[in-house]
Each structure stands twice: as structure tokens, then as C-alpha cells.
C-alpha positions as CSV (number, residue, x, y, z in Angstrom):
1,M,-12.3,94.5,19.7
2,P,-10.5,94.4,16.2
3,K,-7.4,93.0,17.9
4,F,-9.5,90.2,19.4
5,F,-10.8,89.2,16.0
6,R,-7.3,89.4,14.5
7,N,-5.9,87.1,17.1
8,F,-8.8,84.7,16.6
9,R,-8.2,84.5,12.8
10,I,-4.5,83.9,13.4
11,K,-5.3,81.0,15.8
12,S,-7.8,79.6,13.3
13,I,-5.3,79.6,10.5
14,E,-2.7,77.9,12.8
15,F,-5.3,75.3,13.9
16,S,-6.2,74.7,10.2
17,K,-2.6,74.0,9.4
18,V,-2.3,71.6,12.3
19,K,-5.5,69.8,11.2
20,N,-4.3,69.6,7.6
21,Y,-0.9,68.3,8.8
22,L,-2.6,65.7,11.0
23,L,-4.7,64.5,8.1
24,Y,-1.6,64.3,5.9
25,A,0.2,62.4,8.5
26,V,-2.7,60.0,9.0
27,G,-2.9,59.5,5.2
28,E,0.9,58.8,5.1
29,I,0.5,56.1,7.8
30,I,-2.4,54.5,6.0
31,L,-0.5,54.4,2.8
32,V,2.5,52.8,4.5
33,V,0.4,50.2,6.3
34,A,-1.5,49.4,3.1
35,G,1.8,49.0,1.3
36,I,3.1,46.7,4.0
37,L,-0.1,44.6,3.9
38,I,0.1,44.4,0.1
39,A,3.7,43.4,0.2
40,V,3.0,40.7,2.9
41,Y,0.0,39.4,0.8
42,I,2.1,39.2,-2.3
43,G,4.8,37.4,-0.4
44,E,2.4,35.0,1.1
45,Q,0.9,34.3,-2.3
46,R,4.3,33.8,-3.8
47,E,5.2,31.3,-0.9
48,R,1.8,29.6,-1.4
49,V,2.5,29.2,-5.2
50,Q,6.1,27.9,-4.4
51,L,4.7,25.5,-1.8
52,E,2.1,24.2,-4.3
53,E,4.8,23.7,-6.9
54,T,7.0,21.9,-4.3
55,K,4.0,19.8,-3.3
56,E,3.3,18.8,-6.9
57,K,6.9,17.8,-7.4
58,A,6.7,15.7,-4.2
59,I,3.4,14.0,-5.4
60,T,5.1,13.3,-8.8
61,Q,7.9,11.6,-6.9
62,V,5.4,9.7,-4.7
63,V,3.8,8.3,-7.8
64,K,7.1,7.1,-9.1
65,D,8.0,5.6,-5.8
66,L,4.7,3.7,-5.4
67,Q,4.8,2.4,-9.0
68,L,8.3,1.0,-8.3
69,A,7.2,-0.3,-4.9
70,V,4.3,-2.3,-6.4
71,K,6.7,-3.9,-8.9
72,E,9.1,-4.7,-6.1
73,I,6.3,-6.4,-4.1
74,E,5.1,-8.3,-7.1
75,G,8.6,-9.8,-7.3
76,L,8.5,-10.6,-3.6
77,K,5.2,-12.3,-3.9
78,A,6.4,-14.4,-6.8
79,F,9.6,-15.5,-4.9
80,Y,7.8,-16.5,-1.7
81,G,4.7,-17.8,-3.6
82,E,7.0,-20.4,-5.3
83,R,8.9,-21.0,-2.1
84,D,5.7,-21.8,-0.2
85,S,5.2,-24.9,-2.3
86,L,8.7,-26.1,-1.2
87,F,7.9,-25.3,2.4
88,A,4.7,-27.3,2.2
89,L,6.7,-30.2,0.6
90,V,9.1,-30.4,3.5
91,L,6.5,-30.0,6.2
92,S,4.2,-32.7,4.7
93,N,7.1,-35.2,4.7
94,K,6.8,-35.8,1.0
95,L,10.5,-35.3,0.1
96,K,12.0,-38.2,-1.8
97,T,14.0,-40.6,0.4
98,T,16.0,-42.3,-2.4
99,P,19.8,-41.8,-2.4
100,E,19.8,-39.9,-5.6
101,A,17.2,-37.4,-4.3
102,D,18.2,-33.8,-4.9
103,L,18.0,-32.1,-1.5
104,S,20.2,-29.1,-2.3
105,F,17.2,-26.7,-2.2
106,C,16.6,-27.6,1.5
107,S,19.6,-25.5,2.7
108,N,18.5,-22.6,0.5
109,L,15.0,-22.7,2.0
110,I,16.4,-21.5,5.4
111,T,19.5,-19.6,4.4
112,S,18.2,-17.1,1.8
113,Y,15.6,-14.5,1.5
114,V,14.7,-11.4,-0.6
115,D,13.2,-8.1,0.5
116,A,11.6,-5.2,-1.3
117,S,13.5,-1.9,-1.6
118,I,10.8,0.7,-1.1
119,S,11.8,4.4,-1.5
120,T,10.5,7.1,0.9
121,I,11.9,10.0,-1.0
122,G,8.5,11.2,-2.3
123,Y,6.8,10.7,1.1
124,D,9.5,12.6,3.0
125,A,9.3,15.5,0.5
126,F,5.5,15.6,0.7
127,V,5.5,15.7,4.5
128,K,7.7,18.8,4.4
129,T,5.0,20.6,2.4
130,V,2.3,19.8,5.0
131,T,1.0,22.7,7.1
132,S,-1.0,22.6,10.3
133,E,-4.1,23.4,8.3
134,S,-3.6,20.3,6.0
135,N,-3.0,17.7,8.7
136,T,-6.3,16.0,7.8
137,D,-5.5,16.0,4.0
138,S,-6.8,12.7,2.5
139,L,-3.5,12.1,0.6
140,L,-1.5,12.6,3.8
141,L,-3.7,10.1,5.6
142,L,-3.2,7.5,2.8
143,L,0.5,8.0,2.8
144,N,0.8,7.8,6.5
145,E,-1.0,4.4,6.4
146,L,1.5,3.3,3.8
147,Y,4.7,4.5,5.3
148,L,4.0,4.7,9.0
149,R,2.2,1.4,9.3
150,N,2.6,-1.0,6.3
151,L,6.2,-0.2,5.5
152,I,7.3,-0.2,9.1
153,A,5.8,-3.7,9.4
154,I,7.5,-4.8,6.2
155,N,10.9,-3.6,7.4
156,S,10.4,-5.2,10.8
157,F,9.6,-8.7,9.5
158,T,12.3,-8.4,6.8
159,A,14.8,-7.7,9.6
160,R,13.5,-10.7,11.6
161,V,13.8,-13.0,8.5
162,A,17.3,-11.7,7.9
163,D,18.3,-12.5,11.6
164,Q,16.8,-16.0,11.3
165,V,18.7,-16.6,8.1
166,E,22.0,-15.6,9.9
167,V,21.2,-18.1,12.7
168,N,20.4,-20.9,10.1
169,M,23.5,-20.2,8.1
170,G,25.6,-20.4,11.2
171,Y,24.1,-23.8,12.1
172,I,24.7,-25.3,8.7
173,E,28.2,-23.8,8.3
174,N,29.2,-25.4,11.6
175,N,27.7,-28.8,11.0
176,F,27.9,-29.7,7.3
177,Q,30.9,-29.5,5.0
178,S,29.0,-28.8,1.8
179,F,27.9,-25.4,3.0
180,G,28.9,-22.7,0.5
181,A,30.9,-25.0,-1.7
182,T,30.5,-26.9,-4.9
183,G,31.7,-30.4,-5.7
184,F,30.8,-31.8,-2.3
185,E,28.4,-34.7,-2.1
186,M,25.8,-34.4,0.6
187,T,26.7,-36.6,3.5
188,K,24.4,-39.2,5.0
189,E,24.1,-37.1,8.2
190,E,23.1,-34.0,6.1
191,K,20.5,-36.0,4.2
192,E,19.1,-37.3,7.4
193,Y,18.9,-33.8,8.8
194,Y,16.9,-32.5,5.8
195,L,14.7,-35.6,5.6
196,N,13.9,-36.4,9.2
197,D,15.3,-34.0,11.7
198,W,12.6,-32.0,13.6
199,H,15.1,-29.1,14.1
200,F,15.1,-28.5,10.3
201,K,11.3,-28.7,10.1
202,N,11.1,-26.2,12.9
203,K,13.4,-23.9,11.1
204,V,11.3,-24.3,7.9
205,T,8.1,-23.6,9.9
206,R,9.6,-20.5,11.4
207,M,10.8,-19.2,8.0
208,R,7.4,-19.9,6.5
209,S,5.6,-18.1,9.2
210,M,7.7,-15.0,9.1
211,A,8.2,-14.8,5.3
212,T,5.2,-16.2,3.5
213,G,3.0,-15.3,6.4
214,N,3.8,-12.0,8.1
215,L,6.2,-10.4,5.6
216,I,4.0,-11.1,2.6
217,K,0.8,-10.2,4.5
218,F,2.1,-6.7,5.2
219,S,3.6,-6.4,1.7
220,C,0.2,-7.2,0.2
221,D,-1.4,-4.5,2.5
222,F,1.2,-2.0,1.2
223,E,0.6,-3.0,-2.4
224,M,-3.1,-2.7,-2.1
225,N,-2.9,0.7,-0.3
226,A,-0.3,1.9,-2.8
227,V,-2.7,1.2,-5.7
228,K,-5.5,2.9,-3.8
229,T,-3.3,5.9,-3.3
230,L,-2.3,6.1,-7.0
231,A,-6.0,6.0,-7.9
232,Y,-6.7,8.8,-5.4
233,I,-3.9,11.0,-6.8
234,A,-5.2,10.4,-10.4
235,S,-8.7,11.3,-9.4
236,T,-7.6,14.5,-7.6
237,H,-5.8,15.6,-10.8
238,G,-8.9,15.4,-12.9
239,K,-8.3,12.0,-14.5
240,P,-11.6,10.1,-15.2
241,L,-12.2,7.1,-13.0
242,K,-12.6,4.6,-15.8
243,E,-9.4,5.9,-17.4
244,T,-7.7,5.5,-14.0
245,V,-8.8,1.9,-13.7
246,N,-7.6,1.0,-17.2
247,S,-4.3,2.8,-16.6
248,L,-3.6,1.0,-13.3
249,A,-4.8,-2.4,-14.7
250,K,-2.4,-2.0,-17.7
251,K,0.6,-0.7,-15.7
252,F,0.4,-3.5,-13.0
253,E,-0.9,-6.2,-15.3
254,F,-4.2,-6.8,-13.7
255,R,-6.1,-9.4,-15.8
256,A,-9.6,-8.5,-16.9
257,L,-11.9,-11.0,-15.1
258,T,-15.3,-12.1,-16.4
259,M,-18.3,-12.0,-14.1
260,E,-19.9,-15.4,-13.7
261,K,-23.5,-15.9,-12.8
262,P,-24.1,-17.5,-9.4
263,T,-25.3,-21.1,-9.6
264,K,-27.7,-20.4,-6.8
265,D,-29.2,-17.4,-5.1
266,G,-27.3,-16.8,-1.9
267,L,-23.7,-16.9,-0.8
268,F,-23.9,-19.8,1.6
269,S,-25.6,-22.1,-0.9
270,E,-22.6,-21.5,-3.2
271,M,-20.3,-23.3,-0.7
272,D,-20.9,-26.7,-2.4
273,T,-19.1,-25.3,-5.5
274,I,-15.8,-24.7,-3.7
275,K,-13.5,-27.7,-3.4
276,N,-11.3,-28.1,-0.4
277,A,-7.8,-28.7,-1.8
278,A,-4.2,-27.9,-0.8
279,R,-3.1,-25.0,-2.9
280,P,0.0,-22.8,-2.8
281,I,-0.4,-19.3,-1.5
282,R,-1.4,-16.9,-4.3
283,Y,-1.5,-13.4,-2.9
284,S,-3.7,-12.1,-5.6
285,H,-5.2,-8.6,-5.7
286,L,-8.6,-7.7,-7.1
287,M,-9.5,-4.2,-8.2
288,V,-13.3,-3.6,-8.6
289,Y,-14.7,-0.7,-10.5
290,N,-18.3,-0.2,-9.4
291,A,-20.0,1.7,-12.3
292,T,-23.5,1.2,-10.9
293,N,-25.5,3.6,-8.7
294,K,-25.6,1.2,-5.8
295,A,-23.1,0.0,-3.3
296,I,-21.6,-3.4,-4.0
297,K,-20.1,-5.8,-1.4
298,I,-17.1,-8.0,-2.2
299,Q,-17.1,-11.1,0.0
300,V,-13.9,-13.1,0.3
301,V,-14.5,-16.7,1.3
302,F,-12.1,-19.1,3.0
303,V,-13.3,-22.7,3.2
304,Q,-12.1,-25.5,5.4
305,S,-13.5,-29.0,5.2
306,Q,-16.3,-27.7,3.0
307,K,-17.4,-25.3,5.7
308,L,-17.3,-21.5,5.7
309,E,-14.6,-20.5,8.1
310,Y,-14.0,-16.8,7.4
311,L,-15.8,-14.1,5.5
312,L,-14.4,-10.7,4.7
313,D,-16.7,-7.9,3.5
314,T,-15.5,-4.9,1.6
315,F,-18.0,-2.3,0.4
316,V,-17.5,-0.5,-2.8
317,P,-19.6,2.7,-3.0
318,P,-21.2,3.6,-6.3
319,G,-18.9,5.2,-8.9
320,S,-15.7,4.2,-7.1
321,I,-12.9,1.7,-6.9
322,G,-12.6,-1.1,-4.3
323,F,-9.8,-3.5,-3.6
324,S,-9.4,-6.9,-1.9
325,Y,-6.6,-9.4,-1.8
326,F,-6.7,-13.2,-1.6
327,E,-4.5,-15.9,-0.3
328,Q,-5.9,-19.3,-1.2
329,N,-9.5,-19.1,-2.2
330,D,-10.9,-19.5,-5.7
331,H,-13.7,-17.0,-6.0
332,A,-14.7,-13.5,-5.0
333,Y,-18.5,-13.1,-4.6
334,F,-20.4,-9.9,-5.2
335,T,-23.7,-9.1,-3.5
336,D,-25.9,-6.0,-3.2
337,E,-26.7,-4.2,0.0
338,K,-29.4,-6.8,0.8
339,N,-26.9,-9.7,0.4
340,K,-28.5,-10.8,-2.8
341,M,-26.0,-12.5,-5.1
342,I,-24.9,-10.6,-8.2
343,G,-22.2,-12.8,-9.4
344,R,-18.7,-14.0,-8.8
345,V,-15.2,-14.0,-10.4
346,K,-12.6,-16.7,-10.3
347,I,-9.2,-15.5,-8.9
348,G,-6.0,-16.9,-10.3
349,R,-2.5,-16.5,-9.2
350,N,-2.2,-13.1,-10.8
351,N,-3.9,-9.8,-10.0
352,G,-7.2,-9.1,-11.7
353,Y,-9.9,-6.5,-12.1
354,V,-13.6,-6.5,-12.9
355,E,-16.0,-3.7,-13.9
356,I,-19.5,-4.0,-12.4
357,K,-22.0,-2.3,-14.7
């Protein structure tokens, strides 16, 4: 009997050691796993911080790129806006027909062009910071609209204009001796070509359509969306909205426009105040800061033969910025949600902004 109890105690002691050893081993495993998890967490946090720093640097570059792009497009608009008057002069058969008439600009109309050099460095860098979880990021969506839609269209029509210029240069080089040289007097045949030949007018029509039509149209879209994106970036970095508006207006030379009272209550009754006249393309942008607590509607009016032909509505939510751009109309009209006239502003050739209080 005593031997039985002795053996039992020995086995109990041995079992207790095994139990303690197992508890120790489990504790060791838990500590190792916890250490690994902590190290992984610290690593992920460090990577997240580095990614955010890289992202901020990319956004800073995006801002620089967009600011330069807006200035590039303003130069493009100025060039083609002035050229559109010359296109109109040729197509309306109003060139002088006297022998001393200076027709030297006619060749230049169809053998020269300019394009906007728009950098994608910031956008490319920003895309690299995008993770699967941030594919719906608002800034990414804005940038994709700019670079995957507007810029592709700009580059496409720039290439088409360049190709057409090459064709036109080849034609003039092969047919007229004054091409690319100074001191040559324009021949009778060359004058006849510029004044009366339908081939020249067709070339002018094609250049006008591709350049002052499509190229500038998509350039204006890019410019407007670029300013929107800059406003969004400023707002997400804690900049007050009014300060953002003033900063953008100053940087891109948006003129402060004064709200005029409507002559009558109702948009369509305002039509008699708009004169139908041939005007050069303006390509003006309007930035609207809606400081009220109600939605405002911007209505862009195009008039032909004193009749309303086209109406574009843009809603500006309360406490936000809205944008529109104009080609040839004189006024932007503002109405409330019930289409009641609030006022109007006169748009000139340059960009402008108005604050609705």
C-alpha cells in the first residue's frame, strides 16, 4: 500500500512538470505570435505613413501640373480665339480684292498651329499610390476625367490638326514659289487661290472645325475640370471655400463680375435683351461661389435669330463652387430651384467669377 502511494506521488510530480512545461511552451508561442503581429502592424503603419507622404508629394505635383496646364490652355484659347476672326473673314468672302491687299496671313492660317504641353507627372505618381480600397476616391475620379478623357481628346485633335497642317504645307510648297521665303511677291495665281479658290476655303473650314471647334472645346473642358480639381484639393486640405475661390480667381485672373438685376421676371422674357450679332469665339469660363443656403441654377443661353436655340443648366449646391464655360453668348442667367430669375452677369472675353450671397 505505501508503495502504491509513492508511485502515485511520483507520477503526479512528473505530470505537474509536463503541465508546467506545456503552459510555458504555450506562453512562449503566444509571445512569439504577439511579437510577429506587433512587428507586422508597425510595418504596415510605417508603409501607410510612407504611402501617405508619397501621395501628398504626388498631389503637390498634380497642383503644379494643373496650374501650368490652365495657363497653357489660356494661351491656346487666346491664339485660336484671335485666329477664329480671320477664319470668319475668309469664309465670309470679305477679304480685300485690291492688288495691294496683304494676303500673307492666309497661308499661315492653314500651315501653322499651337498645342498645349500638359504634364502627367503628378497624375502618374498619384495613380501609383492608389490601392484597391481607394479606387472610388473622389480625387482619383476627377483626375481620371481630366487625363483619361479630356487630355486624350486634346492630344487626339492636336495630332489631327498637325497632320492637316502637313498636308496643307505640302500643297502650298508644291504650288507657290513664295512658300517659306522672303522677298517674293505673291503671284496672281496665289492671290486668286486665297481669294476665290474653294479648295482654300475648304482647308480653312477644316482647320477651323478641328482647331477652334474640337481642340478648343476639349481644352476648355480640361481647363474647367482642372480648376474644379484644384478647388477640391484645396477643400480637402482644410482651406476655407471663400479663400479657395479668391485664390483661384487671383491666380488665373478671373474677373470679378457684378450681378445685374433681370429686366423682367423669367428667363424667356429676357430674350429680347440679347442681340443676334456675329461675334468671335470667346471661350470664357465662369466660376460661381454659391454662398446661400439654396441651390442656384446657371443657365447658359445661345440665341439664333432672336430665338432660344440651346439652354444648358448647371446646378450649384449651397455652399459650393460651380463652373460653366461660354463660346459666343453675352450673359449667364441665375435662377432658383423654381426657375425664378435671380439675376445675370455679362460675360466678356476673359474668365470671370461671381459670388451669390
